[in-house]
C-alpha positions in Angstrom: 48.9 -21.1 -13.9 50.1 -17.6 -13.3 49.6 -16.8 -16.9 46.1 -18.3 -16.9 45.2 -16.2 -13.8 46.4 -13.1 -15.5 44.4 -13.9 -18.7 41.3 -14.3 -16.6 41.7 -11.1 -14.6 39.4 -8.3 -15.7 41.0 -5.5 -17.6 40.5 -1.8 -16.7 37.8 -1.6 -19.3 35.9 -4.6 -18.1 33.0 -3.9 -15.7 33.2 -5.9 -12.5 30.4 -7.4 -10.5 29.8 -5.3 -7.4 31.2 -6.3 -4.0 28.4 -7.6 -1.8 30.3 -9.4 0.9 30.7 -6.7 3.5 31.3 -7.5 7.2 28.7 -5.7 9.2 30.2 -4.0 12.3 28.9 -5.4 15.6 27.8 -1.9 16.7 25.7 -1.6 13.5 24.0 -4.9 14.3 23.4 -3.7 17.9 22.0 -0.4 16.7 19.7 -2.2 14.3 18.4 -4.4 17.1 17.9 -1.5 19.4 15.9 0.5 16.8 13.7 -2.6 16.1 13.0 -3.1 19.9 12.5 0.6 20.4 9.9 0.8 17.6 7.9 -2.2 19.0 8.0 -0.7 22.5 6.9 2.7 21.1 4.0 1.1 19.3 2.8 -0.7 22.5 3.2 2.5 24.6 1.3 4.5 22.0 -1.6 2.0 22.1 -1.8 2.1 25.9 -1.6 5.9 25.9 -4.3 6.3 23.3 -6.7 3.8 24.9 -6.3 5.1 28.4 -6.7 8.7 27.1 -10.3 7.8 26.1 -11.0 5.6 29.1 -10.7 2.3 27.2 -9.0 -0.4 29.2 -7.7 -3.3 27.1 -7.8 -6.8 28.7 -4.4 -8.5 28.7 -5.6 -11.1 26.2 -6.9 -8.4 23.8 -3.7 -6.4 24.2 -1.6 -9.6 23.4 -3.8 -10.3 20.4 -3.4 -6.7 19.2 0.3 -7.0 19.6 0.5 -10.2 17.5 -1.6 -8.6 14.7 0.5 -5.5 14.7 3.7 -7.6 14.6 2.4 -9.5 11.5 1.4 -6.2 9.8 4.7 -4.6 10.5 6.4 -7.9 9.4 4.7 -7.4 6.0 6.1 -3.9 5.7 9.6 -5.2 6.8 9.5 -8.0 4.1 8.2 -5.4 1.6 11.3 -3.3 2.4 13.9 -5.9 1.7 11.9 -7.4 -1.2 11.7 -4.1 -3.0 15.1 -2.6 -2.1 16.5 -3.7 -5.4 14.2 -1.3 -7.2 16.1 1.6 -5.9 19.7 0.4 -5.3 20.5 -2.0 -8.2 21.3 0.9 -10.6 23.6 2.8 -8.3 25.4 -0.4 -7.2 25.9 -1.7 -10.7 27.1 1.6 -12.0 29.6 2.0 -9.1 27.8 5.2 -8.0 27.5 3.9 -4.4 28.9 0.9 -2.6 26.2 -1.7 -1.8 26.3 -1.3 2.0 26.0 2.5 1.8 23.3 2.3 -0.9 20.9 0.1 1.1 21.2 2.4 4.2 20.7 5.5 2.0 17.6 3.8 0.4 16.3 2.8 3.8 16.5 6.4 5.1 14.6 7.8 2.2 12.0 5.1 2.3 11.5 6.2 6.0 11.1 9.8 4.9 8.7 8.8 2.1 6.4 7.1 4.6 6.6 10.0 7.0 5.8 12.7 4.4 3.1 10.6 2.5 -0.3 12.1 1.9 -2.3 9.2 3.3 -4.5 9.0 0.1 -3.4 5.5 -0.7 -3.8 4.1 2.8 -7.5 3.2 2.5 -7.7 2.6 -1.2 -6.9 -1.2 -0.9 -9.2 -1.5 2.1 -12.2 -0.5 0.0 -11.8 -3.8 -1.9 -12.8 -5.7 1.3 -16.4 -6.9 1.8 -18.7 -4.4 3.5 -19.8 -6.7 6.2 -16.2 -7.5 7.3 -15.3 -3.8 7.4 -18.4 -2.9 9.4 -17.6 -5.8 11.8 -13.9 -5.8 11.8 -13.8 -6.6 15.5 -15.6 -9.9 15.0 -14.0 -13.3 14.6 -14.6 -13.0 10.8 -12.9 -9.6 10.8 -9.8 -10.8 12.6 -9.6 -13.9 10.4 -9.7 -11.7 7.4 -6.8 -9.5 8.6 -4.6 -12.4 9.6 -5.3 -14.4 6.4 -4.5 -11.6 4.0 -1.4 -10.5 5.9 0.0 -14.0 6.2 -0.8 -14.8 2.6 1.0 -11.6 1.4 4.1 -12.4 3.6 4.3 -16.0 2.5 4.2 -15.2 -1.2 6.6 -12.3 -0.9 9.1 -14.5 1.0 8.7 -17.3 -1.6 9.4 -15.0 -4.6 12.3 -13.3 -2.7 13.9 -16.7 -1.9 14.1 -17.5 -5.6 15.3 -14.0 -6.5 12.2 -12.8 -8.4 11.4 -9.1 -8.3 7.7 -9.7 -7.5 5.3 -6.8 -6.6 4.3 -6.5 -2.9 1.3 -4.3 -4.1 0.2 -7.0 -6.5 0.5 -9.6 -3.7 -1.5 -7.6 -1.2 -4.3 -6.9 -3.6 -4.5 -10.5 -4.5 -4.7 -11.4 -0.8 -7.5 -8.9 -0.2 -9.5 -10.1 -3.2 -9.0 -13.7 -2.1 -10.5 -13.0 1.3 -13.4 -11.1 -0.2 -14.2 -13.9 -2.6 -13.9 -16.6 0.0 -16.2 -14.6 2.4 -18.9 -14.3 -0.2 -18.8 -18.0 -1.1 -18.9 -19.0 2.6 -21.7 -16.6 3.4 -23.9 -17.0 0.3 -22.7 -20.2 -1.3 -21.6 -20.4 -4.9 -24.8 -18.8 -6.0 -24.8 -15.1 -5.7 -21.1 -15.3 -6.7 -18.9 -12.3 -6.0 -21.2 -9.5 -4.9 -19.0 -9.2 -1.8 -16.0 -8.0 -3.8 -16.0 -4.4 -5.1 -15.0 -5.3 -8.7 -15.4 -1.7 -9.7 -12.7 -0.6 -7.3 -10.7 -3.8 -8.1 -10.7 -2.9 -11.7 -9.4 0.6 -10.9 -6.6 -0.9 -8.8 -5.7 -3.7 -11.1 -5.6 -1.4 -14.1 -2.7 0.4 -12.5 -0.9 -3.0 -11.9 -1.3 -4.4 -15.4 -0.3 -1.0 -17.0 2.8 -0.6 -14.8 5.0 -3.0 -16.8 4.0 -1.4 -20.0 4.6 2.1 -18.7 7.9 1.1 -17.3 9.1 -0.6 -20.5 8.0 1.9 -23.1 8.7 5.0 -21.1 12.2 4.0 -20.2 12.9 2.9 -23.8 11.6 6.2 -25.1 13.5 8.2 -22.4 16.8 6.6 -23.2 16.3 7.3 -27.0 15.6 11.0 -26.1 18.6 11.1 -23.8 20.8 9.8 -26.7 19.6 12.7 -28.9 19.9 15.4 -26.2 22.8 14.3 -24.0 25.7 13.4 -26.4 28.3 12.4 -23.8 29.5 8.9 -24.8 30.3 8.0 -21.1 26.6 8.2 -20.3 26.0 5.1 -22.5 29.0 3.1 -21.5 29.3 0.4 -18.7 31.6 1.3 -15.8 35.3 0.7 -16.3 36.3 -1.8 -13.6 35.6 -0.4 -10.1 35.8 3.3 -11.3 32.9 5.5 -10.3 31.0 7.4 -13.0 31.8 11.1 -13.8 30.6 13.5 -11.1 27.5 14.8 -13.0 26.3 11.3 -14.0 26.9 10.0 -10.5 24.8 12.8 -9.0 22.0 12.0 -11.5 22.1 8.3 -10.5 22.1 9.0 -6.8 19.2 11.4 -7.3 17.1 8.8 -9.1 17.9 6.2 -6.4 16.8 8.7 -3.8 13.6 9.5 -5.8 12.6 5.9 -6.2 13.3 5.2 -2.5 11.3 8.2 -1.4 8.4 7.4 -3.8 8.4 3.7 -2.8 8.0 4.7 0.8 5.3 7.2 0.1 3.2 4.7 -1.8 3.9 1.2 -0.3 4.1 2.4 3.3 0.5 3.6 3.2 -0.8 0.1 2.5 0.5 -1.1 5.8 -1.0 2.0 7.5 -4.5 1.2 6.3 -4.2 -2.5 7.4 -2.9 -1.4 10.8 -5.9 1.0 11.2 -8.3 -1.9 10.6 -6.5 -3.9 13.3 -6.7 -1.0 15.8 -10.4 -0.3 15.0 -11.2 -4.0 15.6 -9.3 -4.2 18.9 -9.7 -0.7 20.3 -12.7 1.0 18.6 -13.1 3.7 21.2 -9.6 5.0 20.6 -9.3 4.5 16.8 -12.7 4.1 15.1 -13.2 7.9 15.1 -10.7 10.7 14.7 -10.9 12.1 18.2 -8.2 14.7 17.5 -10.6 16.8 15.5 -11.3 20.0 17.5 -14.8 20.9 18.8 -14.7 24.0 16.5 -15.0 21.6 13.5 -18.4 20.3 14.5 -20.5 23.3 13.3 -19.0 23.1 9.8 -19.7 19.3 9.8 -23.3 19.8 10.8 -23.7 22.5 8.1 -22.4 20.4 5.3 -24.3 17.4 6.5 -27.6 19.3 6.5 -27.1 20.6 3.0 -26.2 17.0 1.8 -29.2 15.6 3.7 -31.5 18.0 1.9 -30.1 16.8 -1.4 -30.8 13.2 -0.4 -34.3 14.1 0.7 -35.2 15.8 -2.6 -34.5 12.5 -4.4 -36.2 10.2 -1.9 -39.6 10.4 -3.5 -41.2 11.1 -0.1 -40.1 7.7 1.2 -39.4 7.6 5.0 -37.3 4.7 6.4 -36.5 3.9 10.0 -32.8 4.2 10.7 -32.2 0.4 11.2 -33.9 -0.4 8.0 -32.0 2.4 6.2 -28.7 0.9 7.3 -29.7 -2.4 5.8 -30.6 -0.6 2.5 -27.2 1.1 2.4 -25.3 -2.0 3.3 -27.1 -3.9 0.5 -26.4 -1.0 -1.9 -22.6 -1.2 -1.2 -22.6 -5.0 -1.5 -24.4 -4.8 -4.9 -22.3 -1.7 -6.0 -25.6 0.0 -7.0 -26.6 3.3 -5.3 -29.6 4.6 -7.2 -33.3 4.9 -6.8 -35.5 6.7 -4.3 -35.1 4.0 -1.6 -31.3 4.5 -1.5 -31.6 8.2 -1.2 -34.3 7.9 1.4 -31.9 5.6 3.4 -29.1 8.1 3.0 -31.4 10.9 4.2 -32.4 8.8 7.3 -29.0 7.7 8.4 -27.4 11.0 7.6 -29.9 13.0 9.6 -29.7 10.6 12.6 -25.8 10.8 12.4 -25.8 14.6 12.2 -28.2 14.9 15.2 -26.0 12.6 17.3 -22.7 14.3 16.5 -24.3 17.7 17.2 -25.6 16.5 20.5 -22.2 15.2 21.6 -20.5 18.5 20.5 -17.5 16.8 18.9 -16.2 13.4 17.8 -13.9 13.4 20.9 -16.9 13.3 23.1 -18.7 10.4 21.5 -19.2 7.8 24.3 -17.5 4.4 24.0 -20.7 2.5 23.6 -21.7 4.7 20.6 -18.4 4.8 18.8 -18.8 1.8 16.6 -22.3 2.8 15.5 -21.1 6.4 14.6 -18.1 5.1 12.7 -20.2 2.5 10.8 -22.8 5.1 9.9 -20.1 7.5 8.7 -18.6 4.7 6.6 -22.0 3.7 5.1 -23.0 7.3 4.2 -19.5 8.2 2.8 -19.1 5.2 0.5 -22.8 5.1 -0.6 -22.6 8.8 -1.4 -19.5 8.2 -3.5 -21.2 5.4 -5.3 -24.3 7.5 -6.0 -22.2 10.4 -7.4 -20.1 8.3 -9.8 -22.7 9.4 -12.4 -23.2 13.0 -11.5 -25.7 13.6 -14.4 -28.7 13.9 -12.1 -27.1 16.5 -9.7 -26.7 20.2 -10.0 -23.1 21.6 -9.8 -23.9 23.1 -6.4 -25.3 19.8 -5.1 -22.2 17.9 -6.3 -20.0 20.4 -4.4 -22.1 20.1 -1.3 -21.8 16.3 -1.4 -18.0 16.5 -2.0 -17.7 18.8 1.1 -19.8 16.3 3.1 -17.6 13.4 1.9 -14.5 15.3 2.9 -15.9 15.9 6.4 -16.8 12.2 6.8 -13.3 11.2 5.7 -11.7 13.5 8.3 -13.7 11.8 10.9 -13.0 8.2 10.0 -10.0 7.8 7.7 -7.0 9.1 9.6 -3.5 7.9 10.4 -2.1 8.6 13.9 1.5 9.9 13.8 2.8 6.9 15.8 1.4 4.5 13.1 3.3 6.4 10.4 6.5 6.2 12.5 6.4 2.5 13.2 5.5 1.7 9.6 8.3 4.0 8.4 10.8 2.2 10.7 9.6 -1.3 9.5 9.9 -0.4 5.8 13.2 1.6 6.2 14.9 -1.1 8.3 13.6 -3.8 6.0 15.5 -2.3 3.0 18.8 -2.9 4.8 18.7 -6.7 4.9 18.1 -9.5 2.5 18.4 -7.4 -0.6 21.2 -9.2 -2.5 19.1 -11.9 -4.2 16.8 -9.5 -6.1 19.6 -6.8 -6.7 21.5 -9.4 -8.6 18.4 -10.3 -10.7 17.7 -6.7 -11.6 21.4 -5.8 -12.1 22.7 -8.8 -14.0 19.9 -11.0 -15.3 17.4 -8.8 -17.3 19.7 -7.3 -19.9 22.4 -9.1 -21.8 25.1 -6.5 -21.1 26.3 -4.8 -17.9 24.1 -1.8 -16.9 25.2 1.5 -18.3 24.7 4.9 -16.6 22.0 5.9 -19.0 20.1 2.7 -18.6 20.0 3.0 -14.8 19.0 6.7 -14.9 16.2 6.3 -17.4 14.7 3.2 -15.6 14.7 5.0 -12.2 13.5 8.3 -13.5 10.5 6.6 -15.0 9.8 4.6 -11.8 10.0 7.6 -9.5 7.8 9.8 -11.7 5.1 7.2 -12.1 5.0 6.3 -8.5 4.8 9.9 -7.3 2.0 10.6 -9.8 0.1 7.5 -8.5 0.5 8.7 -4.9 -0.9 12.0 -5.9 -4.1 10.3 -7.2 -4.3 7.7 -4.4 -3.5 4.7 -6.7 -1.5 1.8 -5.4 1.1 0.9 -8.1 4.0 -1.6 -8.2 7.5 -0.2 -7.9 8.9 -3.6 -8.8 6.9 -3.9 -12.0 7.7 -0.4 -13.2 11.4 -0.6 -12.3 12.2 -4.1 -13.6 10.3 -3.5 -16.9 12.1 -0.1 -17.1 15.4 -1.9 -16.9 14.2 -4.2 -19.7 13.1 -1.2 -21.8 16.4 0.6 -21.3 18.2 -2.6 -22.2 16.3 -2.9 -25.5 16.9 0.8 -26.3 20.6 0.4 -25.7 20.7 -2.5 -28.2 21.8 -5.1 -25.8 18.7 -7.2 -25.8 17.1 -9.2 -23.0 17.8 -12.5 -21.2 14.8 -14.6 -22.2 14.9 -16.9 -19.2 14.7 -14.0 -16.7 12.0 -12.2 -18.7 10.0 -15.4 -18.8 10.3 -15.9 -15.1 9.3 -12.3 -14.4 6.2 -12.7 -16.6 5.3 -16.0 -14.9 5.6 -14.4 -11.4 3.5 -11.5 -12.6 0.8 -13.8 -14.0 0.8 -16.2 -11.0 0.9 -13.6 -8.2 -2.8 -12.7 -8.3 -4.3 -16.2 -8.4 -1.7 -17.6 -5.9 -2.2 -14.8 -3.4 -6.0 -15.1 -3.8 -5.9 -18.9 -3.2 -3.5 -18.6 -0.2 -5.6 -15.9 1.5 -8.9 -17.5 0.7 -7.7 -20.8 2.0 -6.2 -19.3 5.2 -9.4 -17.4 5.8 -11.5 -20.6 5.5 -9.1 -22.5 7.9 -9.2 -19.7 10.5 -13.0 -19.4 10.4 -13.3 -23.1 11.0 -10.7 -23.0 13.8 -12.8 -20.2 15.5 -15.9 -22.4 15.3 -14.2 -25.6 16.4 -12.3 -24.1 19.4 -15.1 -21.6 20.2 -12.7 -18.6 20.1 
């Protein structure tokens, strides 16, 4: 028996499976619980402070409802954290660069920093996929049913794929949930005829393009990078698996820790923003006076806004063909244009001119957005939304505009964005806490899949570095252009590409399961969110909520 045990013991050259069974110190558990509780209290206190600062008193029922919605939204980010942790830490754990318990804390901290330093460009990109009528009436029963349905669907699918250890994409899931709600809303409102006009398929195509391209980018870029590394960096150790528990050489270890840090930071900067956008929808629905408009803009910004608005309005007027529309009728024209994704013709420009002129006069009369009265807040916000998105749609084909006009319209769009699409600091902080803390628990299932079940051999230093360099670079580039991409798709396919480049090959069963999850996520999330939306709308009607 002793001889058999000695024969089975790994040699110094044999890579070991990482140690995952650490005993968490009771003080660490207490600190974790304290930070979670402090984050929730901070969110509640911030809402009360913001609403009271503008004279908006929330009824107890509304405040409780808002608290529940925020809890689910932050729960999505928390699940996103531990679901996607493997993308950053698997390589440093399986190359012995960092012990598992330290790696997840390290990753959590840089996820937190990524959220805090994010540009905000991605935050509203997914929201633009939602139906126009739900965005304009986000405080209605339909609006709240939409938010709860898409969040619950995303959380359920994320937890299901995590439970079976599949590195599924949280971005893919959320986009599927959004599209499911939009499609269900259109079918409920207009019947099967008229189809899918409530879904912005142009924006959906842009977003989905990034998702289907992500696995290809990850696979081929990591494969190519590892080939290049082999030609440029000749050190044999870089392409060998770890020896037992021995850490890699100092330079290689620094590279792997750097790539882990970069993926963690870039994941936070991209994925955290999706939660921010959804939380802003919740806040606008429950407390419009405080959150529908950016009341932090100084009064000195108003003259510049009025000037850019007047120039843009003159551009609209020149293309209106002399048509004059009452403001109410003009709003209907713009809403229809956004639903149909078609902003062209004299009537649309006449509607833009009418709503824009009325909006400019009102903002100028108030003096600043901070002085817009509570009863006028929703109308001002909706008008800004209509003008901003219709103008963007109208200028997608800039052929009919002079360069000076295009610049004037872009300046106007920037001013409208500043007034409506903003993220309060406290929202960034609580989302950063949820995502950062989420990376520190529940990570083992998917780490094992990424580290052991994609390639046929133990991960080498070069494989880990190439996969994570590709992932970090792609995500940071997507963040720069405001595109939501999947960290999971890029990293897991990057590991697959690096495995092929190293000559080890792939485990067919895992690759098949990954491909199946990738194919099923969109329809499954759409079906879940659409079904939940239908159930919630019927519950509202039955119980008279």
